[in-house]
C-alpha positions in Angstrom: 0.0 -0.1 -0.2 2.7 2.3 0.6 4.1 1.8 -3.0 0.6 2.8 -4.1 0.5 5.9 -2.3 4.1 6.8 -3.6 2.9 6.2 -7.1 0.0 8.6 -6.7 1.9 11.4 -4.7 4.5 11.8 -7.2 2.1 12.8 -9.9 0.3 15.2 -7.8 3.3 16.9 -6.3 4.3 17.7 -9.9 1.1 18.8 -11.1 1.1 21.2 -8.1 4.5 22.4 -8.9 3.6 23.4 -12.8 0.3 25.0 -11.8 2.3 27.2 -9.2 4.9 27.8 -11.8 2.2 29.2 -14.2 2.0 32.7 -12.9 5.7 33.1 -13.1 5.6 32.1 -16.9 3.5 35.2 -17.5 5.6 37.8 -15.9 8.0 39.6 -18.2 10.7 42.2 -18.1 9.8 45.7 -19.6 12.9 45.7 -21.3 11.4 43.0 -23.5 8.4 45.0 -24.8 9.8 48.7 -24.4 12.8 50.6 -25.2 15.1 51.5 -22.4 17.1 53.8 -24.3 14.6 56.2 -25.2 12.0 58.3 -23.3 8.6 59.7 -24.6 6.3 62.2 -23.1 2.6 62.2 -24.3 -0.4 64.7 -23.2 -4.0 63.8 -23.8 -7.4 63.2 -22.4 -8.3 60.2 -20.6 -10.7 57.7 -21.9 -10.4 55.0 -19.6 -8.3 53.7 -16.5 -8.4 49.8 -16.1 -7.4 49.2 -12.3 -6.1 45.6 -12.7 -3.6 43.4 -11.5 -0.9 42.3 -12.6 -0.7 45.4 -14.8 -2.9 48.5 -14.9 -3.8 50.5 -18.0 -4.3 54.1 -18.9 -6.2 54.8 -22.4 -5.4 58.2 -23.4 -6.7 59.8 -26.6 -3.7 62.3 -28.1 -3.8 64.4 -30.9 -1.8 63.1 -33.5 0.6 64.8 -36.1 -2.1 65.2 -38.6 -4.6 66.6 -36.1 -6.6 63.7 -35.8 -7.0 61.8 -32.3 -4.7 58.7 -31.5 -5.5 56.2 -28.9 -2.4 55.5 -26.7 -2.1 52.8 -24.4 0.0 53.3 -21.1 1.1 50.4 -18.8 1.8 50.6 -15.1 2.4 48.2 -12.3 -0.5 46.5 -10.6 -3.5 48.6 -8.9 -2.3 47.5 -5.5 1.2 48.9 -6.4 -0.2 51.9 -7.5 -2.5 52.5 -4.5 0.4 51.9 -2.1 2.2 54.8 -3.8 -0.7 57.2 -3.2 -2.8 56.5 -6.7 -6.7 57.2 -6.4 -9.2 56.4 -8.9 -10.4 59.8 -8.4 -7.2 61.4 -9.5 -7.7 59.9 -12.9 -11.3 60.8 -14.0 -12.4 60.3 -17.6 -11.9 63.5 -19.6 -8.9 64.8 -17.8 -6.2 66.1 -19.1 -2.8 64.5 -18.1 0.9 64.3 -19.6 2.6 61.0 -19.1 6.5 60.4 -19.3 7.6 56.8 -19.7 9.3 54.3 -22.2 8.1 53.9 -25.6 7.0 50.5 -27.1 9.6 48.5 -28.9 7.3 47.8 -32.1 6.5 51.4 -32.6 3.0 50.9 -31.5 1.2 53.6 -29.5 1.9 52.0 -26.1 4.3 53.3 -23.2 5.8 51.8 -20.1 4.4 54.9 -17.8 6.5 56.2 -15.0 5.1 59.6 -14.2 1.6 60.8 -14.8 1.2 64.8 -14.5 -2.2 65.9 -13.9 -3.7 69.1 -14.8 -3.3 70.6 -11.2 0.4 70.0 -11.4 0.4 66.9 -9.0 2.6 63.9 -10.1 1.8 60.4 -9.7 5.0 58.0 -9.8 4.2 54.2 -10.7 7.8 53.1 -9.5 8.0 51.0 -12.8 10.6 53.2 -15.0 14.2 52.1 -15.4 15.3 54.6 -12.8 12.8 53.8 -10.1 
């Protein structure tokens, strides 16, 4: 009977180890997706803020070079991390004008790894996820 318990326990332990490691597989370095050698600043109007874990997302409508609106997505750390740094939901209402500083996407898409958001009243919110944080 002891042999049977070992036979059943080994696959169960292996399955548990695989399931516990799965969240780690989804985590990535910002250097893979964002250009750590350049910085970018955009200004626009908040369209949406997604308070999520492990990453929060801010959607901002920015006036493009041709004068047409362009949608930019800004990635931050998780909602819990932002909250601990002093961010609050009412800091980023829909329609508010903001200026965002961060790292541009390597693929040229309209996506940024945001490290600082400056609000219309002059306050700054730091995400703590940039290269110098």
